[in-house]
DSSP file (Angstrom, degrees, kcal/mol; ACC not computed):
  #  RESIDUE AA STRUCTURE BP1 BP2  ACC     N-H-->O    O-->H-N    N-H-->O    O-->H-N    TCO  KAPPA ALPHA  PHI   PSI    X-CA   Y-CA   Z-CA
    1    1 A M              0   0    0      0, 0.0     3,-0.1     0, 0.0    83,-0.0   0.000 360.0 360.0 360.0 155.9  162.9   75.2   73.4
    2    2 A P        -     0   0    0      0, 0.0     4,-0.1     0, 0.0   107,-0.0  -0.205 360.0 -84.7 -61.0 159.8  165.5   72.6   72.4
    3    3 A K        -     0   0    0      2,-0.2     3,-0.0     1,-0.1    97,-0.0  -0.046  57.6 -81.7 -58.6 171.5  168.9   72.7   74.1
    4    4 A A  S    S+     0   0    0      1,-0.2     2,-0.8    -3,-0.1    -1,-0.1   0.829 120.9  43.7 -49.4 -47.5  171.5   75.1   72.7
    5    5 A V  S    S+     0   0    0      2,-0.0    -1,-0.2     3,-0.0    -2,-0.2  -0.861  75.6 134.9-108.8 103.2  172.8   72.8   69.8
    6    6 A F        -     0   0    0     -2,-0.8     4,-0.1    -4,-0.1    82,-0.0  -0.988  62.8 -83.7-143.1 147.1  169.9   71.2   68.0
    7    7 A P        -     0   0    0      0, 0.0    81,-0.1     0, 0.0    78,-0.0  -0.182  31.5-131.8 -54.2 140.7  169.3   70.8   64.3
    8    8 A A  S    S+     0   0    0      1,-0.1     2,-0.9   130,-0.1   130,-0.0   0.899  99.4  62.3 -59.7 -41.2  167.7   73.9   62.7
    9    9 A L  S    S+     0   0    0     78,-0.2    78,-0.6   128,-0.1     2,-0.3  -0.790  76.9 129.8 -89.1 109.6  165.1   71.6   60.9
   10   10 A H  E     -A   86   0A   0     -2,-0.9     2,-0.3    76,-0.2    76,-0.2  -0.940  38.2-147.6-149.9 168.5  163.2   69.9   63.7
   11   11 A N  E     -A   85   0A   0     74,-2.0    74,-2.1    -2,-0.3     2,-0.4  -0.902  10.7-129.4-137.7 168.9  159.6   69.3   64.7
   12   12 A W  E     -A   84   0A   0     -2,-0.3     2,-0.4    72,-0.2    72,-0.2  -0.940  14.9-169.9-120.7 142.6  157.5   69.0   67.8
   13   13 A M  E     -A   83   0A   0     70,-2.0    70,-3.0    -2,-0.4     2,-0.3  -0.999  11.0-150.0-129.7 130.0  155.0   66.2   68.7
   14   14 A E  E     +A   82   0A   0     -2,-0.4     2,-0.3    68,-0.2    68,-0.2  -0.768  21.1 172.7 -97.8 149.1  152.6   66.4   71.7
   15   15 A H  E     -A   81   0A   0     66,-2.2    66,-3.4    -2,-0.3     2,-0.5  -0.977  27.8-139.1-155.5 137.5  151.6   63.3   73.5
   16   16 A Y  E     -A   80   0A   0     -2,-0.3     2,-0.4    64,-0.2    64,-0.2  -0.882  33.6-117.6 -97.1 128.9  149.6   62.4   76.6
   17   17 A I        -     0   0    0     62,-2.6    61,-2.7    -2,-0.5     2,-0.1  -0.507  32.5-145.8 -68.4 121.5  151.1   59.5   78.5
   18   18 A S    >   -     0   0    0     -2,-0.4     3,-1.3    59,-0.2     4,-0.3  -0.467  21.4-113.1 -86.9 160.9  148.6   56.7   78.6
   19   19 A Y  G >  S+     0   0    0      1,-0.3     3,-1.6     2,-0.2     7,-0.1   0.891 116.8  58.0 -58.4 -40.6  148.0   54.3   81.4
   20   20 A G  G 3  S+     0   0    0      1,-0.3    -1,-0.3     8,-0.0    -3,-0.0   0.645  99.5  59.0 -67.3 -14.8  149.4   51.4   79.3
   21   21 A E  G <  S+     0   0    0     -3,-1.3     8,-3.0     5,-0.1    -1,-0.3   0.471  95.6  83.2 -90.2  -2.6  152.7   53.2   78.8
   22   22 A T  B <  S-E   28   0B   0     -3,-1.6     6,-0.2    -4,-0.3     2,-0.1  -0.589  71.1-129.5-103.4 162.9  153.4   53.4   82.5
   23   23 A D    >   -     0   0    0      4,-2.6     3,-2.1    -2,-0.2    -1,-0.1  -0.231  50.9 -74.7 -92.3-171.3  154.9   51.0   85.0
   24   24 A G  T 3  S+     0   0    0      1,-0.3    -2,-0.0     2,-0.1    -1,-0.0   0.644 132.0  55.7 -62.7 -15.5  153.5   49.9   88.3
   25   25 A M  T 3  S-     0   0    0      2,-0.2    -1,-0.3     0, 0.0     3,-0.1   0.363 118.2-108.4 -98.3   3.9  154.5   53.3   89.8
   26   26 A G  S <  S+     0   0    0     -3,-2.1    51,-2.3     1,-0.3     2,-0.3   0.653  78.5 130.5  79.0  14.7  152.6   55.3   87.2
   27   27 A V  B    S-F   76   0C   0     49,-0.2    -4,-2.6     1,-0.1    -1,-0.3  -0.796  73.2 -90.2-103.0 143.4  155.8   56.5   85.6
   28   28 A L  B     -E   22   0B   0     47,-3.4    -6,-0.3    -2,-0.3    47,-0.2  -0.309  52.0-113.9 -51.7 122.3  156.4   56.2   81.8
   29   29 A Y    >>  -     0   0    0     -8,-3.0     3,-1.5     1,-0.1     4,-0.6  -0.338  21.6-119.3 -64.6 140.4  158.1   52.8   81.3
   30   30 A N  T >4 S+     0   0    0      1,-0.3     3,-1.1     2,-0.2     4,-0.5   0.826 110.3  52.2 -55.3 -40.0  161.7   53.0   80.2
   31   31 A A  T >> S+     0   0    0      1,-0.2     4,-1.1     2,-0.2     3,-0.5   0.740  95.9  70.8 -70.6 -21.3  161.2   51.2   76.8
   32   32 A E  H <> S+     0   0    0     -3,-1.5     4,-2.6     1,-0.2    -1,-0.2   0.754  84.6  69.0 -67.0 -23.5  158.3   53.5   75.9
   33   33 A Y  H <X S+     0   0    0     -3,-1.1     4,-2.3    -4,-0.6    -1,-0.2   0.927  99.4  48.3 -60.7 -43.0  160.8   56.3   75.4
   34   34 A L  H <> S+     0   0    0     -3,-0.5     4,-2.1    -4,-0.5    -1,-0.2   0.870 109.7  53.0 -65.4 -35.5  162.1   54.5   72.3
   35   35 A H  H  X S+     0   0    0     -4,-1.1     4,-2.1     2,-0.2    -2,-0.2   0.916 109.5  48.3 -64.0 -42.3  158.6   54.0   71.0
   36   36 A L  H  X S+     0   0    0     -4,-2.6     4,-2.5     2,-0.2    -2,-0.2   0.874 107.9  55.1 -65.9 -36.4  157.9   57.7   71.4
   37   37 A F  H  X S+     0   0    0     -4,-2.3     4,-2.5     2,-0.2    -1,-0.2   0.922 107.0  51.4 -60.3 -42.1  161.2   58.4   69.6
   38   38 A E  H  X S+     0   0    0     -4,-2.1     4,-2.5     1,-0.2    -2,-0.2   0.920 109.5  49.0 -60.7 -44.0  159.9   56.3   66.7
   39   39 A R  H  X S+     0   0    0     -4,-2.1     4,-2.2     1,-0.2    -1,-0.2   0.898 110.9  50.4 -63.6 -39.7  156.6   58.2   66.6
   40   40 A G  H  X S+     0   0    0     -4,-2.5     4,-2.4     2,-0.2    -1,-0.2   0.896 110.0  50.9 -63.3 -40.4  158.6   61.5   66.6
   41   41 A R  H  X S+     0   0    0     -4,-2.5     4,-2.3     2,-0.2    -2,-0.2   0.920 109.6  49.8 -61.9 -45.5  160.7   60.2   63.7
   42   42 A S  H  X S+     0   0    0     -4,-2.5     4,-2.4     1,-0.2    -2,-0.2   0.906 111.8  48.1 -61.6 -42.0  157.6   59.2   61.7
   43   43 A K  H  X S+     0   0    0     -4,-2.2     4,-2.9     2,-0.2    -1,-0.2   0.896 107.9  55.5 -65.8 -39.4  156.1   62.6   62.3
   44   44 A F  H  X S+     0   0    0     -4,-2.4     4,-1.1     2,-0.2    -2,-0.2   0.939 109.3  47.1 -56.8 -47.7  159.4   64.3   61.3
   45   45 A C  H ><>S+     0   0    0     -4,-2.3     5,-2.1     1,-0.2     3,-0.8   0.946 113.6  47.3 -59.7 -49.6  159.3   62.4   57.9
   46   46 A R  H ><5S+     0   0    0     -4,-2.4     3,-1.7     1,-0.3    -1,-0.2   0.886 107.7  56.2 -61.0 -39.0  155.6   63.3   57.3
   47   47 A D  H 3<5S+     0   0    0     -4,-2.9    -1,-0.3     1,-0.3    -2,-0.2   0.759 104.6  53.7 -65.2 -23.1  156.2   66.9   58.2
   48   48 A Q  T <<5S-     0   0    0     -4,-1.1    -1,-0.3    -3,-0.8    -2,-0.2   0.396 129.8 -96.2 -91.1   2.8  158.9   67.0   55.5
   49   49 A G  T < 5S+     0   0    0     -3,-1.7     2,-0.4    -4,-0.2    -3,-0.2   0.568  94.3  84.4 101.3  10.2  156.4   65.7   53.0
   50   50 A I      < -     0   0    0     -5,-2.1    -2,-0.3    -6,-0.1     2,-0.2  -0.982  62.8-138.2-147.7 133.2  157.0   61.9   52.9
   51   51 A G     >  -     0   0    0     -2,-0.4     4,-1.6    -5,-0.1     3,-0.5  -0.517  29.9-115.5 -81.9 156.9  155.8   59.0   55.0
   52   52 A Y  H  > S+     0   0    0      1,-0.2     4,-2.2     2,-0.2     5,-0.2   0.855 115.5  60.8 -61.8 -33.9  158.2   56.3   56.1
   53   53 A A  H  > S+     0   0    0      1,-0.2     4,-2.1     2,-0.2    -1,-0.2   0.890 104.3  49.7 -59.8 -38.6  156.2   53.8   54.0
   54   54 A E  H  > S+     0   0    0     -3,-0.5     4,-1.6     2,-0.2    -1,-0.2   0.879 106.3  55.3 -68.5 -37.6  156.9   55.8   50.9
   55   55 A I  H  <>S+     0   0    0     -4,-1.6     5,-1.8     1,-0.2     3,-0.3   0.934 110.2  46.6 -58.8 -45.2  160.7   56.0   51.7
   56   56 A E  H ><5S+     0   0    0     -4,-2.2     3,-2.1     1,-0.2    -2,-0.2   0.886 106.7  57.2 -64.9 -38.9  160.6   52.2   51.9
   57   57 A K  H 3<5S+     0   0    0     -4,-2.1    -1,-0.2     1,-0.3    -2,-0.2   0.821 102.4  57.0 -59.9 -29.5  158.7   52.0   48.6
   58   58 A R  T 3<5S-     0   0    0     -4,-1.6    -1,-0.3    -3,-0.3    -2,-0.2   0.355 127.7-100.8 -84.5   6.8  161.5   53.9   47.0
   59   59 A G  T < 5S+     0   0    0     -3,-2.1     2,-0.6     1,-0.2    -3,-0.2   0.629  82.9 124.6  90.1  14.6  164.0   51.2   48.1
   60   60 A V      < -     0   0    0     -5,-1.8     2,-0.4    61,-0.1    -1,-0.2  -0.938  34.0-176.6-113.5 118.7  165.4   52.9   51.2
   61   61 A I  B     -G  120   0D   0     59,-2.6    59,-2.7    -2,-0.6    -9,-0.0  -0.934   8.4-164.0-111.9 136.2  165.3   51.0   54.5
   62   62 A L        -     0   0    0     -2,-0.4    57,-0.2    57,-0.2     3,-0.0  -0.581  13.2-179.5-121.8  68.6  166.6   52.8   57.7
   63   63 A P        -     0   0    0      0, 0.0    55,-2.2     0, 0.0     2,-0.4  -0.348  35.4-105.4 -68.2 150.2  167.1   50.1   60.4
   64   64 A I  E     +B  117   0A   0     53,-0.2    53,-0.3     1,-0.2     3,-0.1  -0.620  34.2 178.8 -76.8 127.6  168.4   51.3   63.8
   65   65 A R  E    S+     0   0A   0     51,-3.7     2,-0.3    -2,-0.4    52,-0.2   0.700  72.4   6.3 -95.2 -28.2  172.0   50.5   64.4
   66   66 A Q  E     -B  116   0A   0     50,-1.3    50,-2.7     2,-0.0    -1,-0.4  -0.985  61.6-165.0-157.1 142.6  172.2   52.1   67.8
   67   67 A A  E     -B  115   0A   0     -2,-0.3     2,-0.4    48,-0.2    48,-0.2  -0.985   6.9-176.5-133.2 144.9  169.8   53.7   70.3
   68   68 A H  E     +B  114   0A   0     46,-2.6    46,-1.9    -2,-0.4     2,-0.4  -0.999   3.9 177.4-140.6 139.8  170.5   55.9   73.3
   69   69 A C  E     -B  113   0A   0     -2,-0.4     2,-0.6    44,-0.2    44,-0.2  -0.974  11.2-163.9-143.3 130.4  168.2   57.4   75.9
   70   70 A R  E     -B  112   0A   0     42,-3.4    42,-1.9    -2,-0.4     2,-0.5  -0.963  16.1-148.2-113.0 117.7  169.1   59.4   78.9
   71   71 A Y  E     +B  111   0A   0     -2,-0.6    40,-0.2    40,-0.2    39,-0.1  -0.728  25.6 165.6 -86.7 126.0  166.3   59.7   81.5
   72   72 A R        -     0   0    0     38,-3.0    39,-0.2    -2,-0.5    -1,-0.2   0.788  65.2  -0.4-109.9 -42.0  166.4   63.0   83.3
   73   73 A S  S    S-     0   0    0     37,-2.1    -1,-0.4    35,-0.1     2,-0.0  -0.984  82.1-100.4-151.8 140.2  163.0   63.4   85.0
   74   74 A P        -     0   0    0      0, 0.0     2,-0.4     0, 0.0    37,-0.1  -0.297  20.7-149.0 -70.2 144.3  160.0   61.1   85.0
   75   75 A A        -     0   0    0    -47,-0.2   -47,-3.4    35,-0.1     2,-0.3  -0.877  24.5-155.7-100.2 143.5  156.9   61.5   82.9
   76   76 A R  B >   -F   27   0C   0     -2,-0.4     3,-2.5   -49,-0.3   -59,-0.3  -0.747  30.1 -62.3-122.8 165.9  153.8   60.2   84.6
   77   77 A Y  T 3  S+     0   0    0    -51,-2.3   -59,-0.2     1,-0.3    -1,-0.1  -0.168 120.4   8.0 -47.6 131.1  150.4   58.9   83.6
   78   78 A D  T 3  S+     0   0    0    -61,-2.7    -1,-0.3     1,-0.3     2,-0.2   0.422  91.2 141.1  72.4   4.2  148.3   61.6   81.9
   79   79 A D    <   -     0   0    0     -3,-2.5   -62,-2.6   -61,-0.1     2,-0.6  -0.494  52.3-130.0 -67.8 143.7  151.2   64.1   81.6
   80   80 A K  E     -A   16   0A   0    -64,-0.2    24,-0.5    -2,-0.2     2,-0.3  -0.881  31.7-171.2 -92.7 122.7  151.3   66.0   78.4
   81   81 A I  E     -A   15   0A   0    -66,-3.4   -66,-2.2    -2,-0.6     2,-0.5  -0.803  16.9-144.7-113.8 157.8  154.8   65.8   76.9
   82   82 A M  E     -AC  14 102A   0     20,-2.2    20,-3.2    -2,-0.3     2,-0.5  -0.989  13.5-161.6-122.0 124.7  156.4   67.6   74.0
   83   83 A L  E     -AC  13 101A   0    -70,-3.0   -70,-2.0    -2,-0.5     2,-0.4  -0.929   1.6-159.2-112.7 124.9  158.9   65.7   71.9
   84   84 A C  E     -AC  12 100A   0     16,-3.1    16,-1.9    -2,-0.5     2,-0.4  -0.873  13.7-174.2-101.8 133.1  161.4   67.5   69.7
   85   85 A T  E     +AC  11  99A   0    -74,-2.1   -74,-2.0    -2,-0.4     2,-0.3  -0.982  13.9 144.4-131.6 138.7  162.9   65.5   66.8
   86   86 A G  E     -AC  10  98A   0     12,-1.9    12,-2.9    -2,-0.4     2,-0.5  -0.948  47.2-101.4-156.8 175.1  165.6   66.4   64.3
   87   87 A I  E     + C   0  97A   0    -78,-0.6    10,-0.3    -2,-0.3   -78,-0.2  -0.939  31.9 175.6-107.9 123.5  168.6   64.9   62.4
   88   88 A S  E     +     0   0A   0      8,-2.6     2,-0.4    -2,-0.5     9,-0.1   0.782  61.7  32.6 -97.1 -31.0  172.0   65.8   63.8
   89   89 A T  E     - C   0  96A   0      7,-1.2     7,-2.3     2,-0.0     2,-0.5  -0.989  52.0-168.4-139.1 134.3  174.4   63.8   61.7
   90   90 A W  E     + C   0  95A   0     -2,-0.4     5,-0.2     5,-0.2     2,-0.2  -0.988  16.5 173.5-116.8 123.0  174.6   62.7   58.1
   91   91 A N        -     0   0    0      3,-3.2     3,-0.3    -2,-0.5    38,-0.3  -0.621  50.3 -87.3-113.8-179.0  177.2   60.1   57.1
   92   92 A R  S    S+     0   0    0      1,-0.2    37,-2.5    -2,-0.2     3,-0.0   0.928 121.6   5.0 -56.6 -49.2  177.8   58.4   53.8
   93   93 A A  S    S+     0   0    0     35,-0.2    26,-2.4    33,-0.0     2,-0.3   0.021 127.6  51.3-128.7  27.0  175.4   55.5   54.6
   94   94 A S  E     - D   0 118A   0     -3,-0.3    -3,-3.2    24,-0.2     2,-0.3  -0.987  53.6-164.0-155.9 162.3  173.9   56.4   57.9
   95   95 A L  E     -CD  90 117A   0     22,-2.0    22,-3.3    -2,-0.3     2,-0.5  -0.976  14.6-136.0-146.5 158.1  172.1   59.3   59.7
   96   96 A T  E     -CD  89 116A   0     -7,-2.3    -8,-2.6    -2,-0.3    -7,-1.2  -0.969   9.3-157.9-124.3 122.2  171.4   60.1   63.3
   97   97 A F  E     -CD  87 115A   0     18,-2.5    18,-2.0    -2,-0.5     2,-0.3  -0.727  12.4-156.5 -88.9 145.2  168.1   61.4   64.7
   98   98 A V  E     -CD  86 114A   0    -12,-2.9   -12,-1.9    -2,-0.3     2,-0.3  -0.919   7.2-165.7-123.0 153.0  168.1   63.2   68.0
   99   99 A Y  E     -CD  85 113A   0     14,-2.5    14,-2.2    -2,-0.3     2,-0.4  -0.982  12.6-172.1-139.3 144.4  165.3   63.7   70.5
  100  100 A E  E     -CD  84 112A   0    -16,-1.9   -16,-3.1    -2,-0.3     2,-0.5  -0.979  12.5-157.6-136.3 127.8  164.5   65.9   73.5
  101  101 A M  E     +CD  83 111A   0     10,-3.2     9,-3.5    -2,-0.4    10,-1.5  -0.908  17.2 177.9-109.4 129.2  161.4   65.2   75.6
  102  102 A Y  E     -CD  82 109A   0    -20,-3.2   -20,-2.2    -2,-0.5     7,-0.2  -0.763  32.1 -98.2-123.3 166.2  159.9   68.1   77.7
  103  103 A N    >   -     0   0    0      5,-1.5     3,-1.8    -2,-0.3   -22,-0.1  -0.177  60.2 -79.7 -70.4 178.0  157.0   68.7   80.0
  104  104 A E  T 3  S+     0   0    0    -24,-0.5   -23,-0.1     1,-0.3    -1,-0.1   0.847 131.7  40.0 -54.8 -43.1  154.0   70.5   78.6
  105  105 A D  T 3  S-     0   0    0    -25,-0.1    -1,-0.3   -23,-0.0   -24,-0.1   0.314 109.1-119.8 -94.4  11.2  155.3   74.0   78.7
  106  106 A R  S <  S+     0   0    0     -3,-1.8    -2,-0.1     2,-0.2     3,-0.1   0.766  81.7 116.0  62.0  30.2  158.8   72.9   77.5
  107  107 A T        +     0   0    0      1,-0.2     2,-0.5     2,-0.0    -1,-0.1   0.618  66.4  53.1-100.2 -15.5  160.5   74.2   80.7
  108  108 A K  S    S-     0   0    0     -5,-0.0    -5,-1.5   -35,-0.0     2,-0.5  -0.973  75.0-138.1-128.7 121.2  161.8   70.9   82.0
  109  109 A L  E     + D   0 102A   0     -2,-0.5    -7,-0.3    -7,-0.2     3,-0.1  -0.650  22.9 176.9 -75.7 119.5  163.9   68.4   80.0
  110  110 A L  E     -     0   0A   0     -9,-3.5   -38,-3.0    -2,-0.5   -37,-2.1   0.807  62.1 -14.7 -93.6 -35.6  162.5   64.9   80.8
  111  111 A A  E     -BD  71 101A   0    -10,-1.5   -10,-3.2   -40,-0.2    -1,-0.4  -0.984  52.6-160.6-162.6 157.8  164.7   62.8   78.5
  112  112 A E  E     +BD  70 100A   0    -42,-1.9   -42,-3.4    -2,-0.3     2,-0.3  -0.987  24.0 145.3-142.4 151.8  167.1   63.1   75.6
  113  113 A G  E     -BD  69  99A   0    -14,-2.2   -14,-2.5    -2,-0.3     2,-0.3  -0.954  27.2-138.3-166.8-175.6  168.3   60.5   73.1
  114  114 A S  E     -BD  68  98A   0    -46,-1.9   -46,-2.6    -2,-0.3     2,-0.4  -0.986   3.0-154.3-155.4 156.1  169.4   59.5   69.6
  115  115 A T  E     -BD  67  97A   0    -18,-2.0   -18,-2.5    -2,-0.3     2,-0.5  -0.988  12.6-150.1-135.1 128.5  169.0   56.7   67.1
  116  116 A E  E     -BD  66  96A   0    -50,-2.7   -51,-3.7    -2,-0.4   -50,-1.3  -0.856  16.9-162.2 -98.8 131.0  171.5   55.9   64.5
  117  117 A H  E     -BD  64  95A   0    -22,-3.3   -22,-2.0    -2,-0.5   -53,-0.2  -0.938  10.3-143.6-119.2 132.0  170.1   54.5   61.3
  118  118 A A  E     - D   0  94A   0    -55,-2.2     2,-0.7    -2,-0.4   -24,-0.2  -0.569  18.9-130.0 -81.0 154.8  171.9   52.6   58.5
  119  119 A C        +     0   0    0    -26,-2.4     8,-2.2    -2,-0.2     2,-0.3  -0.942  42.9 161.9-106.5 112.0  170.8   53.2   54.9
  120  120 A V  B     -GH  61 126D   0    -59,-2.7   -59,-2.6    -2,-0.7   -26,-0.0  -0.894  38.6-111.8-132.0 159.6  170.2   49.7   53.3
  121  121 A S    >   -     0   0    0      4,-2.3     3,-2.4    -2,-0.3   -61,-0.1  -0.318  46.7 -95.5 -76.6 168.5  168.4   48.2   50.3
  122  122 A P  T 3  S+     0   0    0      0, 0.0    -1,-0.1     0, 0.0   -62,-0.1   0.749 129.6  57.2 -58.0 -21.4  165.4   45.9   50.9
  123  123 A E  T 3  S-     0   0    0      2,-0.1     0, 0.0     0, 0.0     0, 0.0   0.469 124.1-106.1 -87.4  -2.2  167.9   43.1   50.7
  124  124 A G  S <  S+     0   0    0     -3,-2.4    -5,-0.0     1,-0.3     0, 0.0   0.573  71.8 142.1  92.1  10.5  169.9   44.5   53.5
  125  125 A K        -     0   0    0      1,-0.0    -4,-2.3     0, 0.0    -1,-0.3  -0.753  50.7-124.2 -89.3 124.7  172.9   45.9   51.5
  126  126 A P  B     +H  120   0D   0      0, 0.0     2,-0.3     0, 0.0    -6,-0.3  -0.334  38.6 167.5 -63.7 145.5  174.2   49.2   52.8
  127  127 A F        -     0   0    0     -8,-2.2    -8,-0.2   -34,-0.2     0, 0.0  -0.975  41.8 -73.2-153.1 166.1  174.4   52.1   50.2
  128  128 A R        -     0   0    0     -2,-0.3   -35,-0.2     1,-0.1   -36,-0.1  -0.301  57.9-100.9 -61.4 139.7  174.9   55.8   50.1
  129  129 A I        -     0   0    0    -37,-2.5    -1,-0.1   -38,-0.3   -35,-0.1  -0.448  46.9-108.3 -62.0 128.2  172.0   57.9   51.3
  130  130 A P    >>  -     0   0    0      0, 0.0     4,-1.8     0, 0.0     3,-0.6  -0.286  16.3-127.2 -63.2 143.8  170.1   59.1   48.2
  131  131 A E  H 3> S+     0   0    0      1,-0.2     4,-2.7     2,-0.2     5,-0.2   0.849 107.8  60.5 -58.2 -36.8  170.4   62.8   47.4
  132  132 A W  H 3> S+     0   0    0      1,-0.2     4,-1.8     2,-0.2    -1,-0.2   0.865 105.8  47.8 -61.7 -35.3  166.6   63.1   47.2
  133  133 A L  H <> S+     0   0    0     -3,-0.6     4,-1.8     2,-0.2    -1,-0.2   0.907 111.0  49.8 -72.7 -41.3  166.3   62.1   50.9
  134  134 A I  H  X S+     0   0    0     -4,-1.8     4,-0.6     1,-0.2    -2,-0.2   0.934 111.9  48.7 -60.8 -46.4  169.1   64.4   52.0
  135  135 A K  H >< S+     0   0    0     -4,-2.7     3,-0.7     1,-0.2    -1,-0.2   0.891 110.9  50.9 -61.2 -40.0  167.4   67.3   50.2
  136  136 A L  H 3< S+     0   0    0     -4,-1.8    -1,-0.2    -5,-0.2    -2,-0.2   0.857 115.9  40.6 -65.5 -35.3  164.0   66.5   51.7
  137  137 A F  H 3<        0   0    0     -4,-1.8    -1,-0.2     1,-0.2   -50,-0.2   0.298 360.0 360.0-101.7   8.3  165.4   66.3   55.3
  138  138 A T    <<        0   0    0     -3,-0.7    -1,-0.2    -4,-0.6    -2,-0.2   0.382 360.0 360.0-127.3 360.0  167.8   69.3   55.3
C-alpha cells in the first residue's frame, strides 16, 4: 500500500523491467524511473477518463517544471514492479504528481518521487488550471 500520506485518488500500474531499461549491472537505469513516472501519469489520466492527448487538444499543456526521484532499493531485469501515482498538490497554475514504486507484492518501497507541472497554453503562457481538469482529477 502507499505510504501513510498519499492522495485518496490514485492508481496502480504494473510493469516488468525490460533488459533495455537496465544498466550494465542489470539494475533499472536511473533515468528510466522518470520514464516510468510518465507512464504512470498517462495511466492516471486515462483512468480518470481522459488521455493526455485530449487534455492538450483542449488547450492545456502540462510541462514538467521540476522532477525528483529518491532511489531506495534497486529494481532489476525482469522484476515486476508496481507504481502508484496520484496528485498531491494543486496550485493556481501548477500541480504536483507523486509516485511510489514497489516490488511485486507491494511490501518493499523501491523509489519515490514527484513531478511538478505548470499549466500553460499551447503558446507557453501560464494560466489558471481549468475547473474541468480539477474536477476530473479530484
